[in-house]
N, C-alpha and C positions, 0 to 999 in steps of 0.2 A: 505493499500498498504506499500510496503518497510517491516521495521520490526516492526511496531505497530501492537498489539495485536488486535483480535477480541473485542469490547467493552461488549460484552457479558460473554466473558470468563477470567480465570485467566491466567496473563503470566507465562510461564515456563521457568525453569533455562537450560540453554544448559547442557547435559550430559557429554560434555568432560569438558568443560574449568570451569563447575561449576560457572560461574560468569555474562555472556552475557546471553541477554535475547532472548531465543529460537525464531528463524523466521521460523521454518518448524519442522513437526515432519514425519520423514521419516516413520517408523512403530510405531506400539503402544508401548510408552514407551522410542522414542528416538529423543527426541527434540536435535535441533542442533541451533546455532547462525550462522551467514553467515560465519564468518572467519571459524569455525570449520567446517562447512559443505564443505567449499571450500578444505581445508585439507584433508579431508574424500574424496571426491571426487578423487582430485589428484592422492592421496596415493592409491587409488584401481586400478586405470590406470596403475600406474609404476609398483604395486604389480603384475598384472597380467601378465606382459609382462616379468617383471623380473623372476617369476616364473616358466613362461614356457620356456624361454632363445631359442626361434626360430629366433629372428631377432638379428643378429650379427652386430657388431659396423662397421659402414662404408658401410653397405649393402642399396640399393636402394629399398627404401617402398614403393609402389603406392596407396594412401589412395582415396577411392572409394567414392565419395561425391554426394548426391541426392539432397541435400539442406534442407533436413530433420532435425529434432531435435538430432538425435543421431548422425549423421555422421558430424554435423556442432559442435557438442559438442567434438566428437574425433579429429576434426581439431584441435579445440583449445587446446585440452589436448598436442597434439604433437608441435603445438607453445610455448606454455609455457614449456614443457620439454627440447626443444632445446636452451632455452634462457640461457645467460650466468649465470642469479641469480638462477636458478635450481639447487635445492641440488644435486641430482642425474640426470644429465642431460643424454637425451636420444642421442644414439650417431649414429642414420642410417640417411640416405639421401632421406629426403621423396620427394613426388611428387602427385599432383592432377589429377582425372580424373572424369568428369563429362559426363554422358550418357544422351541425351537430347531425351526425349519419346512424344514430344506434338503433333505427331501424331496422335498416338494412342490413346492419351488422348481426341482428339477431340478439340486439341487448333486451332485458326487461327493463318494463318501466321504472324499478327502482334502480337497477343498473345505468339506465340513461341519465335518472336524476343526479346518481354519485358523479359522473363523468360529468356533466354539465356544472355541478358545484366545483369539482376539481379544478374547470377549467376557468369558472369565473373567480377563482380565488387567484388563480396564477396570472389573469388578464387583469384584474383590480389592481394586484402589486406591483404593475409597470406604471399606475397612475395615468396612463393613456384612456382615451376614450375607446370604448368597445362595443360590439354589436353581437349578440348571440343569435343565429339566425338556424333554422331547421330544415334540414331536406326536403319536408313536405313543404314548406314555402314554396319549392320551384315548379309547385303544381298550379301555382296561382299569378306566375310570373305574366307580364304582358306581355303581346305579340311583338312589340318592338325589339325585345331581347335578340329574335332572329335578324336584325339587322344592326348593322354597324350605325352607330352615333356619329353625330357631325364631328370632324375634325377640328381638334382646338389650334388655335394659330400657332401655338408656340411648339406645337410637336410637329410642324412639317420641317424645321430646321434646328434639331436639337444643339447642336454644338456651333452653330453660325451666331449672327449678332443677337438673334432673339434671346439666347443664355444670358450674353453679356449683359444685354439690357435688363431681363430679371434679376440678376444680381445687383448692377447699379439702383435699381428699383428700390431692391430689398434693404440694401445699406442706406439709401436716403429715409426711407420709412424708418426705419431704426433709430437714425440719427434725431428725426422729428418726434417719435414717440418718446426719448430717453430711454429706451429700454434696451438694455447689455443682457440679459437673461436669455432661456431658452427659447425655443420656437413652439415650445408645449401649450404655453399660455395661449387664451383666445378662444376656445373651442365655446359652443352655444351647447344651451342646453338641449337640443336635438340632437346632438353626438352622443348621447348619453343613451345606455340601453334603455329602453321602455319594459315596464315592470319591475316587480320586487326582484332586488338582487338578492334577498335570502332565500327564496323559494323558487327558481326557476320552472316554466310551466312548460309541460308537454304539450305537442298538438293534439285536436282533437284526434279520438279511434279511430272515425270515419276518414280522415286524411291520412292516417298512416297506413290504414288498409289499402285504400285507394292505390298509394305509395309501394307498399307492398306487390300488389296485385300486378302492378306496370312491372317491378324487376321480375317477379314471376314468369310472367308472360315472355321475357327475353330469354331465347333458347340457350346459350351458352355462358359459361363464365368470362369468355373474355368479351362479349357483347357488355353484360353487366357491369364489367369494370368501365367499359368505352361509356355506358350509360351514367354512372356514376360519377364520373370526370366530368362529363359534359353537363351535368345538372349543378354540380358544385360549381365549376367556372363560371354560369350564368347566373347564379344566386350572388357569387362574389362580384360580379361586372355589376349588376342590377343594384346592389348595396351602394357600390361606390358612384354609381349615379345618383341614386337617390340621395346621398348623403353629400354629393359635391367634391369627391375625391378624383382627382385627374389620373392618379399612378395607382396600381396594385402592385404589392411587394409580393412575389411567389417564394415558399422556402425550397425550392428544389436544388439539392446538392449536384456534386458534379458527377455523383455514382448513381443518384436517381436519371439525370439527364441522359448519361449513356446508356441507361437501361431503356429510357424510352425512345432513344433514337433506334435501337436495334428493335424494338417492338413497333413502332410506327413502320418501320421498314418491313416487317411480317404483316403487318395488317394494310400495307397496299397504299400508304400516306407518305411516301418518298419526296413528294413534291413539296410537301410541307413541312419537312424536317426544320428548317429554319426557323420559322414563326412558331414551331412546338417545342424547340429545345433552345433557341436563341436569349441574348440577354434582352432584347425587349420583342415585344410582340404585339403590333398597332393592327391587328385586324377588327379591333372593336372600336375604332374610328375616336371615339370621344374619351377613352379610358384605357391608358397603354400598361400592359404586365411586363414587368419587371422580374428579373432572377436575379437578384444579387450572390444568392450562394451557389451558384453554379462552377465556382472554382475551387470550392472545399469538397474533399472526399469525404465519405462517410466515417471514415478513421479518425480525420482531423476533428470532425464536429464532435465524435464521439467522445474524443480526449478533452476536447475544450470544456463541451459540458460537465465531464467527472470531474475535472480540476477545478474548474470557478462554480461549482453548486448549481449549475442551469437546471431549474424545474422542467419536467417533462409530464407528459400525461399518456398513456398507452392504452390504444385503443384496438379491439380484437380485429382480424381481416375481414374482408368481405366474405358474406357467408357462400358457402358453396354446397352444391346438393348432394347428395349420398352417391357415392360412386361417379361422381362426374369427373372429366378430364380436367387436368388443372388449365387456368387461362395462359393464353400466350403472353401476358405479363408476367405470370408467376415462372412459366418455363424460361423467359430469356433473362431473369432477374436470377434462376438457379445457375443457368449457363455462366452468365458474367462473371457471379461471385465464386464459382468454381473456378473457372479461366484464373482468375484474379489470384487465387492461393497459390497456384504453380507459377504464374506468369504476374509479378506484380505490377506492371505497365499496360494491362489489357485494356482497363478501363480508361485509364487517362488516354490513350491511342485512339478508343471509340471515340471519346470528347473531342480531341483535336482534330478529328475527320468530321465531327458535325461542324466545327467551327469555319469550313471551309465552302459550306453550303450557302446557296444566296437566297434570300425570301422572295424574290423575283415570281417563281412559279405559284407562290401562293396568293398573287394578285388577281383579281378578277375584273374586267374590263366593263362589266355591268351588273346590276343586282340580278339579272335573270342566270347568270353566270355564276352566282355564288352558291356555297352548298349552304343549306338552311340551319343544319346543325352546328357546325364547324365555323361557318361565315367564310371559308377559304375559296378561293377560286376552284370550279370544277375541272377536273382531269379527264373528261370522258372522251378527248379528241388526243388519241395515241399519237398521230402524227407531231401534233404540235408541241405537246407534250415531251415527245422523244427527244426534239431537239435540244431540249435543256439538258439531257443527261448523255448527249452525244460526246 
């Protein structure tokens, strides 16, 4: 436990400071002590946001939290980045959203309420405004969710003059207000979740049954995984629209992105890999999805959460019918993680391959050529799309 080395190994020195005893080895030949590992982890998050320049100062950003290791580590990075002590403070206004999926994961009402209470405790501890929504609410989403919203002027050229203008405007506003604190202040009452925080209410039984019937009507485990992800994304995007958030942060790690990349290839979504796994996803128009955790491996995140006591909430996997074959998602995950044990560069190689893909094939020339479910351009013309991969 802690920083004590294994009794049968020789203690190694941190590669960065050259003084501390290494507490972990990220890759072969990369030993880090706790302090240097924390600096490395924090720097990678800030560098990812700084390099891409898509989140403007003063902008409202919604963090999608599942309670898992990656999204919990993402929330901690935002917390630390907004603190007064941070060397390069983050300047956006965060909010949190949690989609409760206990019904399709076959949790009892008591288990669902327990998970909700754990998540609410975790979200409240951040001090950020948060929103608890149930998967059943996807059944009541407006038809507008199936069309991209009007694009915001600032997203057309994120690294150009518009970003500099936003920075100058933010600094000028701070000088006028005389406020040198964090960007968290200024949330209105409507940002806070509705209902009593002490007793999270579950949806009506009729809504839950209707949702379960929809999932049971889906023929395979693979299709249910896809349906769950689609409904979850639509709910998060709609919450961002309703509450005035311009960006949504997803906590997908490098490991998860690599698995998703091969999974989507297997599902015939090769033309859309760049938007499904890239840092930015602008298919929704008015709400941009960003993935700031995509440079972290699952191992790095696990060590960070363990060393610095980041709380997480574990939920059961999606329900699988008796004697049903595993989903493509599960098969790809087992395959990649199995290869990773013998060949440690497997996942990073898959990830780097995805970095070279262009989002152009996912764009639609008109609304009639757009998929109603994922909002990407239809790839029904084999000749046209074949040219992109030739």
